C-alpha positions as CSV (number, residue, x, y, z in Angstrom):
1,X,0.0,0.2,0.0
2,X,1.5,3.6,-0.9
3,X,2.2,5.7,2.0
4,X,-0.3,8.0,3.0
5,X,-3.1,5.6,1.6
6,X,-5.9,4.7,3.9
7,X,-7.6,1.2,4.1
8,X,-11.2,1.0,2.7
9,X,-13.0,-0.3,5.8
10,X,-15.9,-1.8,3.8
11,X,-13.8,-3.7,0.9
12,X,-13.2,-7.4,1.3
13,X,-9.6,-8.7,0.7
14,X,-9.1,-10.6,-2.3
15,X,-6.8,-12.8,-0.2
16,X,-9.9,-13.6,2.1
17,X,-12.3,-14.5,-0.7
18,X,-9.7,-17.0,-1.9
19,X,-9.7,-18.6,1.7
20,X,-13.5,-18.5,2.1
21,X,-14.0,-20.3,-1.4
22,X,-11.6,-23.0,-0.7
23,X,-12.8,-23.6,2.9
24,X,-16.2,-24.0,1.6
25,X,-15.3,-26.3,-1.1
26,X,-14.0,-28.6,1.5
27,X,-10.2,-27.7,1.3
28,X,-8.5,-28.0,4.5
29,X,-5.1,-26.3,3.7
30,X,-4.4,-23.6,1.3
31,X,-1.7,-24.0,-1.6
32,X,0.9,-21.6,-1.4
33,X,0.5,-20.4,-4.9
34,X,-3.2,-19.5,-4.0
35,X,-2.2,-16.9,-1.8
36,X,1.0,-15.7,-3.8
37,X,3.0,-16.2,-0.7
38,X,6.9,-15.6,-0.8
39,X,9.1,-18.7,-0.1
40,X,9.4,-19.6,3.7
41,X,13.1,-19.8,3.4
42,X,15.8,-18.5,1.3
43,X,18.7,-20.6,0.3
44,X,22.3,-19.2,1.0
45,X,24.5,-21.1,-1.4
46,X,28.3,-20.3,-1.2
47,X,31.2,-21.8,-3.4
48,X,34.5,-22.9,-1.9
49,X,37.7,-23.7,-3.2
50,X,40.4,-23.7,-0.4
51,X,39.4,-25.5,2.6
52,X,42.4,-24.9,4.7
53,X,40.5,-22.7,7.0
54,X,37.3,-24.9,7.1
55,X,36.8,-24.2,10.7
56,X,36.2,-20.4,9.9
57,X,33.2,-21.0,7.8
58,X,30.0,-19.9,9.5
59,X,28.0,-23.1,8.4
60,X,25.0,-21.8,10.4
61,X,24.3,-19.2,8.0
62,X,24.7,-21.5,4.8
63,X,22.4,-24.1,3.4
64,X,25.0,-25.6,0.8
65,X,28.7,-25.4,0.3
66,X,29.5,-26.1,-3.4
67,X,33.2,-27.3,-3.8
68,X,35.0,-26.3,-6.8
69,X,36.1,-28.0,-8.8
70,X,36.2,-31.3,-10.2
71,X,36.8,-31.7,-13.9
72,X,35.8,-33.8,-16.9
73,X,38.5,-36.2,-18.1
74,X,37.9,-38.8,-20.7
75,X,34.1,-38.1,-20.4
76,X,33.9,-38.8,-16.7
77,X,33.9,-36.7,-13.9
78,X,36.9,-36.8,-11.7
79,X,38.7,-35.3,-8.8
80,X,42.5,-35.0,-8.2
81,X,44.0,-36.1,-5.2
82,X,44.4,-32.7,-3.4
83,X,40.8,-31.6,-4.2
84,X,39.3,-34.9,-2.8
85,X,41.1,-34.3,0.5
86,X,39.7,-30.5,0.7
87,X,36.1,-32.2,-0.3
88,X,36.4,-34.4,2.7
89,X,37.1,-31.4,4.9
90,X,33.8,-30.0,3.7
91,X,31.8,-32.9,4.0
92,X,33.3,-33.5,7.5
93,X,31.4,-30.6,8.8
94,X,28.2,-32.1,8.4
95,X,28.7,-34.1,11.5
96,X,28.4,-31.1,13.6
97,X,26.0,-29.3,11.1
98,X,23.6,-32.1,9.8
99,X,21.4,-29.5,8.0
100,X,24.6,-28.4,5.9
101,X,24.6,-29.8,2.2
102,X,27.8,-30.1,0.5
103,X,27.7,-30.2,-3.2
104,X,30.5,-31.0,-5.8
105,X,30.8,-28.7,-8.8
106,X,32.4,-29.6,-12.0
107,X,34.0,-27.2,-14.4
108,X,34.8,-23.9,-14.2
109,X,36.3,-21.0,-16.6
110,X,38.5,-22.7,-18.9
111,X,37.6,-26.2,-18.0
112,X,36.7,-28.2,-21.0
113,X,35.6,-31.6,-21.8
114,X,31.9,-31.0,-21.7
115,X,31.0,-30.7,-25.1
116,X,32.6,-34.1,-25.9
117,X,31.0,-35.8,-22.8
118,X,27.7,-34.5,-23.8
119,X,27.8,-35.4,-27.6
120,X,26.9,-39.3,-27.7
121,X,24.6,-41.6,-25.6
122,X,27.8,-43.6,-24.5
123,X,29.5,-40.5,-23.4
124,X,26.5,-39.0,-21.5
125,X,26.3,-42.2,-19.6
126,X,29.7,-42.2,-18.5
127,X,29.5,-38.6,-17.4
128,X,26.2,-39.5,-15.4
129,X,27.5,-42.6,-13.8
130,X,30.8,-41.3,-12.8
131,X,29.5,-38.1,-11.3
132,X,27.1,-40.1,-9.3
133,X,29.6,-42.4,-8.1
134,X,31.9,-39.5,-7.0
135,X,29.0,-38.1,-5.1
136,X,27.9,-41.4,-3.2
137,X,31.6,-42.2,-2.5
138,X,32.3,-39.1,-0.9
139,X,29.2,-38.4,0.8
140,X,28.4,-35.2,-1.1
141,X,24.9,-34.2,-1.4
142,X,24.7,-33.0,-5.2
143,X,26.3,-32.0,-8.2
144,X,26.8,-28.5,-9.7
145,X,27.5,-28.3,-13.5
146,X,29.6,-25.3,-14.3
147,X,30.0,-25.6,-18.2
148,X,31.2,-22.0,-19.3
149,X,29.6,-22.3,-21.8
150,X,27.6,-24.5,-24.0
151,X,28.1,-23.4,-27.7
152,X,30.8,-20.8,-26.8
153,X,34.7,-21.3,-26.9
154,X,35.7,-17.9,-25.3
155,X,37.3,-19.6,-22.3
156,X,39.5,-21.7,-24.9
157,X,37.4,-24.7,-24.6
158,X,35.8,-26.9,-27.3
159,X,32.1,-26.3,-28.4
160,X,29.7,-27.2,-30.8
161,X,26.4,-26.2,-32.4
162,X,25.0,-29.0,-30.9
163,X,25.8,-28.3,-27.5
164,X,22.4,-27.0,-26.8
165,X,20.5,-30.1,-27.5
166,X,23.2,-32.2,-25.9
167,X,23.3,-30.3,-22.7
168,X,19.5,-31.0,-22.3
169,X,19.8,-34.7,-22.7
170,X,23.1,-34.8,-20.5
171,X,21.3,-33.3,-17.8
172,X,18.2,-35.5,-18.2
173,X,20.6,-38.6,-17.8
174,X,22.5,-37.4,-14.6
175,X,19.1,-36.5,-13.1
176,X,18.0,-40.0,-13.8
177,X,21.2,-41.4,-12.5
178,X,20.9,-39.3,-9.3
179,X,17.6,-40.4,-8.6
180,X,18.3,-44.0,-8.8
181,X,21.2,-43.5,-6.4
182,X,18.8,-41.6,-4.2
183,X,16.6,-44.4,-4.0
184,X,19.2,-46.7,-3.2
185,X,20.6,-44.5,-0.2
186,X,17.2,-42.9,0.7
187,X,18.0,-39.5,0.2
188,X,17.6,-36.7,-2.5
189,X,20.9,-35.6,-4.5
190,X,20.7,-32.3,-5.9
191,X,21.3,-31.0,-9.4
192,X,22.2,-27.6,-10.0
193,X,23.7,-25.5,-12.8
194,X,26.0,-22.2,-12.9
195,X,24.8,-20.3,-15.6
196,X,25.6,-16.7,-17.2
197,X,23.1,-14.5,-19.0
198,X,22.8,-12.6,-21.8
199,X,24.0,-13.9,-24.8
200,X,26.0,-16.6,-22.7
201,X,23.1,-18.4,-22.5
202,X,22.0,-18.8,-26.2
203,X,23.5,-22.3,-26.2
204,X,21.2,-23.4,-23.4
205,X,17.5,-24.3,-23.9
206,X,16.6,-22.7,-20.4
207,X,13.0,-24.2,-20.2
208,X,14.0,-27.7,-21.4
209,X,16.6,-28.2,-18.6
210,X,14.9,-26.2,-15.9
211,X,12.8,-29.6,-14.6
212,X,16.0,-31.6,-14.2
213,X,17.4,-29.0,-11.8
214,X,16.7,-28.0,-8.5
215,X,18.1,-24.5,-8.9
216,X,20.0,-22.3,-11.2
217,X,23.2,-20.3,-9.7
218,X,23.0,-17.1,-11.8
219,X,26.5,-16.0,-12.1
220,X,25.4,-12.1,-11.8
221,X,29.0,-11.1,-11.6
222,X,31.7,-10.3,-14.1
223,X,29.4,-8.2,-16.1
224,X,32.5,-6.1,-17.0
225,X,36.0,-7.8,-17.1
226,X,39.3,-8.1,-18.9
227,X,37.3,-8.5,-22.3
228,X,34.7,-5.8,-22.0
229,X,35.7,-2.4,-23.5
230,X,34.7,-0.1,-20.5
231,X,34.5,-0.4,-16.8
232,X,31.4,-0.6,-15.0
233,X,29.3,-2.5,-12.3
234,X,30.5,-6.1,-12.4
235,X,28.0,-7.1,-10.1
236,X,25.2,-4.6,-10.4
237,X,21.7,-5.1,-9.4
238,X,20.2,-2.6,-11.9
239,X,21.4,-0.8,-14.9
240,X,23.3,2.6,-14.2
241,X,22.1,5.7,-15.5
242,X,25.5,5.6,-17.4
243,X,25.3,2.0,-18.5
244,X,24.9,1.2,-22.3
245,X,21.3,0.0,-23.4
246,X,22.4,-3.7,-23.5
247,X,24.4,-3.6,-20.1
248,X,24.2,-6.9,-18.3
249,X,22.5,-6.5,-14.7
250,X,21.3,-8.9,-12.2
251,X,17.5,-7.9,-12.5
252,X,17.9,-8.6,-16.4
253,X,19.3,-11.8,-15.7
254,X,16.5,-12.7,-13.6
255,X,13.9,-11.4,-16.2
256,X,15.7,-13.4,-18.9
257,X,15.3,-16.6,-16.8
258,X,11.6,-16.1,-15.9
259,X,10.6,-15.2,-19.3
260,X,12.1,-18.4,-20.4
261,X,9.4,-19.9,-17.8
262,X,12.0,-20.8,-14.8
263,X,10.0,-20.7,-11.3
264,X,11.3,-18.0,-9.2
265,X,12.4,-20.3,-6.3
266,X,14.6,-21.9,-8.8
267,X,16.7,-18.7,-9.2
268,X,19.5,-17.9,-7.0
269,X,21.3,-14.7,-7.8
270,X,25.1,-14.2,-7.2
271,X,27.0,-11.8,-5.1
272,X,30.8,-11.1,-5.5
273,X,33.2,-11.3,-2.8
274,X,35.8,-9.8,-4.6
275,X,36.4,-6.5,-6.8
276,X,37.6,-5.9,-10.1
277,X,40.2,-3.1,-10.8
278,X,40.8,-1.4,-14.0
279,X,43.8,0.9,-14.7
280,X,44.5,4.1,-16.9
281,X,41.0,4.8,-16.9
282,X,39.4,7.9,-18.6
283,X,38.3,10.4,-15.7
284,X,35.0,11.2,-16.9
285,X,32.4,10.7,-14.2
286,X,34.6,9.1,-11.6
287,X,35.5,6.3,-14.2
288,X,32.2,4.5,-14.2
289,X,31.4,3.1,-17.7
290,X,34.6,4.5,-19.2
291,X,37.4,3.1,-21.4
292,X,40.6,1.9,-19.9
293,X,44.1,1.4,-20.8
294,X,44.5,-2.1,-19.3
295,X,42.9,-4.4,-16.9
296,X,44.2,-4.3,-13.4
297,X,43.6,-7.0,-11.0
298,X,40.9,-8.8,-8.7
299,X,40.9,-8.0,-5.1
300,X,39.2,-10.2,-2.1
301,X,37.0,-8.4,0.2
302,X,39.5,-8.2,3.3
303,X,41.8,-6.5,1.0
304,X,39.4,-4.1,-0.3
305,X,38.6,-3.2,3.2
306,X,42.4,-2.9,4.3
307,X,43.7,-1.0,1.4
308,X,41.0,0.4,-0.9
309,X,37.7,1.4,0.4
310,X,38.4,5.2,1.2
311,X,42.1,4.5,1.8
312,X,45.0,5.7,-0.5
313,X,43.3,7.9,-2.8
314,X,40.5,5.7,-3.5
315,X,36.8,7.2,-2.7
316,X,33.9,5.1,-2.5
317,X,31.0,6.1,-4.6
318,X,27.4,4.9,-4.4
319,X,25.2,4.4,-7.5
320,X,21.7,4.7,-6.2
321,X,20.2,3.5,-9.5
322,X,22.3,0.4,-10.0
323,X,22.3,0.0,-6.2
324,X,25.9,-0.8,-6.3
325,X,29.2,0.8,-5.1
326,X,32.5,1.6,-6.7
327,X,36.0,3.2,-6.1
328,X,37.9,5.9,-7.7
329,X,41.2,7.1,-7.5
330,X,41.6,10.5,-9.1
331,X,45.4,10.7,-9.0
332,X,46.2,7.2,-10.4
333,X,42.9,7.0,-12.5
334,X,42.1,3.5,-11.1
335,X,38.5,2.2,-10.6
336,X,37.2,-0.7,-8.8
337,X,33.8,-2.4,-8.9
338,X,32.8,-4.8,-6.0
339,X,29.9,-5.9,-4.0
340,X,29.7,-4.6,-0.2
341,X,27.2,-5.1,2.6
342,X,24.9,-2.5,1.4
343,X,24.7,-3.6,-2.2
344,X,24.0,-7.3,-0.5
345,X,21.2,-5.9,1.4
346,X,19.8,-4.4,-1.9
347,X,20.2,-8.0,-3.6
348,X,18.5,-9.5,-0.5
349,X,15.5,-7.2,-0.8
350,X,15.1,-7.8,-4.4
351,X,15.1,-11.7,-3.8
352,X,12.3,-11.3,-1.3
353,X,10.5,-8.9,-3.5
354,X,10.6,-11.3,-6.5
355,X,10.3,-14.3,-4.6
356,X,13.3,-15.9,-5.6
357,X,15.2,-19.0,-4.3
358,X,18.0,-17.0,-2.7
359,X,21.6,-15.8,-3.0
360,X,24.8,-17.6,-3.9
361,X,28.4,-16.3,-3.8
362,X,31.7,-16.8,-5.1
363,X,33.7,-17.4,-2.9
364,X,34.2,-18.3,0.5
365,X,38.1,-18.0,1.0
366,X,37.5,-14.5,-0.1
367,X,35.6,-13.5,3.2
368,X,37.4,-15.5,6.1
369,X,35.9,-13.3,8.5
370,X,32.2,-14.0,7.1
371,X,31.4,-10.1,6.9
372,X,29.6,-10.5,3.3
373,X,28.2,-13.9,4.3
374,X,26.4,-12.3,7.5
375,X,25.1,-9.4,5.3
376,X,23.6,-12.1,3.0
377,X,22.1,-14.2,5.6
378,X,20.8,-10.9,7.6
379,X,19.3,-9.7,4.4
380,X,17.4,-12.8,4.0
381,X,15.8,-13.4,7.3
């Protein structure tokens, strides 16, 4: 209700009408969708690549930890020995925190083998069976597929025009294998997929794969990076007034997947626990959406706090339209885009308003004091 409006005393709430009709027709309980109610719980899902400090993770605020990465080798999902040790450190956390789920992610930027594994019935079977066996043998709770990206070769991996169709049948086979294992072990193994947006999902039949997935991890970060021509908000919620018309944003990514028919509860938007630096930036408008000389580097959240945010000539600015912070150093002409507690709070509010599934983040080792994780958790309460 808009501020200042007064309720009409004699009006009957549409929600009350739905309730009365259902009760009079003999229904004892109301389906959630009948009242258009938000989800009772929002997922907090975190990627983790380094478990040297496993005991520092505030798992009480996390639903699912996704260990990255397994790899695809000879059409099979495999773990290197060191990665297997780290995965065991994660699954060991479940002894004290039984509600925690630990999922294994396969792939990542520059990780190939997917197109080949998805190309034939035999290779798809090897992928599905090996992934399922790996989960069962390591007491993991699910598989996350991070193919970057079907039909694309920007990361240096092999791709094919058939990837779009092959991915659908690959996930169908994985879902069937996980369900069969789940029946034997009396549990549900989850299947999720890390996906980008915009032109990077033209190799995915979103509507076709949605039924096989428990949720999508929307990688709503890296919108600007070393391969884009300008600076900008690399994890912005909405479009900045200075952004080009085709700028990628979190809300546009969500709209793209909703339009494709994905249920809102299956969409988790991403938060970045790191910033992206651009150097030799054109100084107009504090460097926001400007050309740059060369890409700098990535900075984890603790380093942003210690060395950059309102330090050493870097000034923090807030883009109210994009709901995103950024740093500008006028002397050195350096620009940094990042997420912080304020932008994460805005993302959490967006999740609630859109009835989405929750927030995922990349990645845990870049927030050892759980500052940003706490912001996610508080925002979704």
